N, C-alpha and C positions, 0 to 999 in steps of 0.2 A: 317166310316167317310172318306169322299173324300178330298184330298188335293187340294185346289184351284189352277188352272192353270197347274196341272199335268196330267189332263185327267184321263182316266179310268185305266191307268197302274199302277200308284203309289197310292196305298191305304194303310190302316192300316196294312193289312196282309203282304204286300210287305215290309214294314218297319220292322215288326217283324221278318220275315224270314231273312232279311238282318242282323239284329242284332244277331240273333242266329247263322247264318253262320259265321259271323265275330268272334264271341266269340269262336265258335268251332275251327275255323282255328287258332286262337291265342293259344288256349290251346294245340292243336296238335303240332304246331310248337315248343312250349316251351318243350313239352315232347320229341320230336325228338332231340332238342338241348341237353337235358340232356342225352339221350341215346347215342348220338354221343360223348358227353364228357366222359361218363363212359366207352364206348368202347375204346376210345383212352387211357384212364387212365389204364384200366385193361388188355387190349390185346396188345397195342402198347407201354406201359410203358412210356407214356408222358402225361403231363397235358396241356390241352388247355384252358388257363384261359380266353381267349376271349369268349368261349362257356359258361363257368361258369358264367361270368359277364352277358352274354345275359339271361341265365336262372334266375339269381338273379334279374335282372332288371324286368323281367316278374312277379316274385313273389312280388317285391316291388310295382309295379303298380297295380297288381291285388288286393292285400291286402289294399292298400291305397284307391283305388276306392271302395272296399267293405266297408271299414270303413266310408268313406265320405258318401256314399249312405245310409248306416245304421244309421248314426247320423242325417242326413238331412230329413229322411222319417219318 
């Protein structure tokens, strides 16, 4: 399927690749945030609660979206 007005560059495959890349980037960044939190907690003996909040926010958004899409589909 071609998107009207977007030309030959933006088609269905482009949008699917963008979706997958964005999802992967979000998951990797959440994992890196958790790794940095645990590194600071175990090796530097301090808790960076801002990193824990970021990881928690990722989990809340991820599972909320999962539940929303599961119930609506």
